[in-house]
N, C-alpha and C positions, 0 to 999 in steps of 0.2 A: 442356773446356767453357768455358775462360776466354775472356773478351772478347766474348761473344755476348749478344744479347737474345732471350729465348724468349717468344713469345706463346702462352700456355697456356690452352686452353679448360677450363672447370670446369663442374660440374653446374648445371643451371638450377633444381634443386629437390631431386631425389633424389641424395644423396651417393654412392649406389652407381653412378652413371653416370660416375664418373671413369675415365679410361683408365689402363692400366698404364704407358704411356709418359709420361703427365702426372705420375703419381706418381714415376717414376724421375727426371724432370726436376726436380721440386720438391725432391727429396732431394739432387740433385747441384749445383744452382746455389748461388752464394755468398749471394744474398739475393733476396727477393721483394718486388715493388712491387704493392701491393694497393689496390683502390678502397675497400674497407671492411675494415680489419684484423680487426674482430671476426668477420666471416663467414669470412674466410680462416683464422683461428685454429681455428674449429670444424672446418673441413675437414682442416687439418693434424693436429689432435688425434686425429681419428677414425683417421687412418692413421699415427699416431705419428711425425710428421715434425717435427723441431726445426730451425727455420730463422729467421734474422732477417727480420722483415717491416717494411717502411716504407710509410707512407701516401702514395698518389699518386692524386688524384681531380680532378674538374673545377675545384675551388677551390684546387688546389695552385699554388704560385708558380712562376714561371719558374726561380727558383733551385733549386727542388726537382728539376725535370726535368734541369737542368744538372748537379746533384749526382749523379744517377743515371748520366748520360752520362759524367761524370768517373770514376766508379768502374769502369764498363765499360771505358773507355779504359786504366785501370790494371790491366787483365787480370782483373777480376772478372766473373762471369756473373750475369745477372739474369733472373728470370721475372716477367713482368707478368700479373696475373690481374684479373678484374673480379668484380663481385658474383655474377654468374651467366652462364654461356655463354662466348662468344668475346669476348675483350677487343678494343678498337680498332674496334668496330663501333658507331657512335653512342656513342662512349666516349672519354674523355680519353687513352687509350692511343694513339690515332691520332697525337697530337702527339709522343709519345715515339718512335714508330716513324720519323716524319719526321726527328726530330733524329738518330736513329741513322744514317740514310742520309746525312745531311749531314756526319756525322763518320766515314763509311766503316766503320761498325760492322755486322757481319753480323747479320741478323734471321732467326730460324728459327721456324716455326710448329709447335705441337703441338695439332692440332685436337681439338675436343671438342663438347659439346652446343651447339645453337643453337635459341633459342626461335623465331626466324623460320622456319627450315627445318622444325622439328618441327611448328609450327602449320600451315604450308602442307601438309605431308604428310598431315595428318589432317583437312584442311578440307573435302574433297569438292569443291573448286573446281579450276579449271584450274591445273595446276602446271608447264606447259611454259614459260611466260614470266611473270615476276613482277617487281614493283618494291617494294623495301623503303623506306618513307617515314619510319620512326622515329616520334617523338612530334610532335604538332602544337604549335605555339607557343601560349602562353597569351595573347599579344597578339593582339587580334581582327583587326587589319589583316593581320598576317603569317599568321595562321591561315587567314583567308579567301583570301588570295592563294595559299597552299599548296594548298588544296582546289580552287580554280579552275584552277590549273596542271596538275592531274592528272585533272580531271573527264572528259576525253576520252581518257585513256590506256586502251588495250585490254588492257594487262597486268593480271593479278591484283595488287591493291594490298594491302600489309601495313603496318599501323600498330601502335604500342604505345599503350596508354592505362591510366591509373590509375583505380581504381574510382570515386573521387569526381568524376571528370570525364567518366565514360562517357556518361551520358545527354545532356549538352549536346553532346558530340562526335557522338553518333549523330544528333541533330537537325540539326546543321550538315551532316553528310554526306548526310542525306536531302535537304536543300535543294540542295546542290551536285551530288550524283550521281544523284538520283532514287532510286526504291525498288528497290535492287538486292539480290541475294543476299549474305549475310554469314555467316561462321562466327566466332563469338566463342569464343576458346580461353582458358581461365583456369586458373591454378594448374597449368601443365603439369608432369608427372612427380611431382606431389605427391599427397597423400591425396585431396584434393577436386578433382582434375583433371576438367574438364568442357568439352565442346564443344557449343555451341548453334548449330544451323544454321537460319537464318530469313532475314527481310528486315529492312531498317532500321526499317520501321514496326512489324514484329512484335517486334523487339528493344526498341524504345522502349516499347511497350505492356507487354512482359514486365517490364522493369526499373522501370517506374513503380509496380509493385506488389511488387517484390522488390529489396531493397537490393543493389547490386553489391558483390562482395567479391573480393579477390585482384587480381593483376596480369593485364591482358588483352592478348592479341595478336588484332587484328582482321584477318581475311582477307576481302577484299572482291572481288566479281565485277568484272572490268574492264568498260569501256564497250563496248557492242555496236557492231560495225562496221556501217556503213550500206552496204548493197549498192548499188553504182553500176551503172547501165545502160550497157552498152557499145554505142555507136551507130556503125555503119559509114557510109561515105559513101553507100552505096546506101540505107540507112535515111533519111539526111538528104534525099536526092533525093526519096524517096517523100513525106516531109513537105512538101517544096516543092510537089509535084504536088497534094497535098491542099489547100494554101492557094490554089493557082491555080484549082482546081475551085470554090472558094468565091468566085471573082471577084477575087482579089488579083493585081496585076500580077506577072509572073515575076521582074522585077528586085527588087521589094519583098519577094516571098516568099523569094527567095534571101538577101536581106539579113537577114530575120527569122530564118531557120533557121540561117544562119551564126553569128549571135550566140548562138543556143540550143545549137548543137552544137560550135562551135569550128572547123568547117571554113571554108575561104575561100569568100567569096561568088562569086569568079570561077571557082573550080573547080566549084561547084554549077551555075552558069549554063552553063559550057562543056559539062558532061555533058548537060544538058537540051537544049542547042542541037544536040548531035550526034545525039540520038535522033530517029528519024523521027516 
């Protein structure tokens, strides 16, 4: 196993959700890079795994990442884990993976639990196409630009949100998305796991009388596609005739309908001229 980086998925709440392969990998690597060493120690202790753990998170220095890379290049194997779920997804592990490829280090994945996919699976919304949007920025300008950029996306949208920011986020989403269906999934795989299926307005009313608790995954109905009318050239010609019957000159009628339908004015006029 020397010289590899292993991206190891860990439970998102219930420690029983660890895979056998993940446990074997954590036992066999030389060291573990963890987002929160305290949480990782709890997992390792439960399964009686003794291994060196180093801290690697979003505030880690460049030197820290380079130190990990140096150890792997010296034929040590490393497993990177996050607080919960799959590392490197909206997670600082992404940087470490890129550095590995830049240094010709092989990266292997040991898949595990994912809050995104788990929430989507039990949301009751369309699961065939979805977009994971992560956390919204706390900066208003960036936050609103993000919401605006996905407002017309027809995919099911998935966001993460903390309890203390839930109500403002729901209000912002109502403003930018309209009153859509939403599944609020909280504390997934834990004792108080809960899924609330409602609308933005319903969720706002509910949580104005109940304090949000736990980490949330918001699964949101995508924008509805606007059905577009398919107009044939025969339809366009009929529109021209209707205008002519109202006393509009044929050339003017062809010009008006050409702008409306996208057909060429000359083509419409030629068809009309050919008809007896």
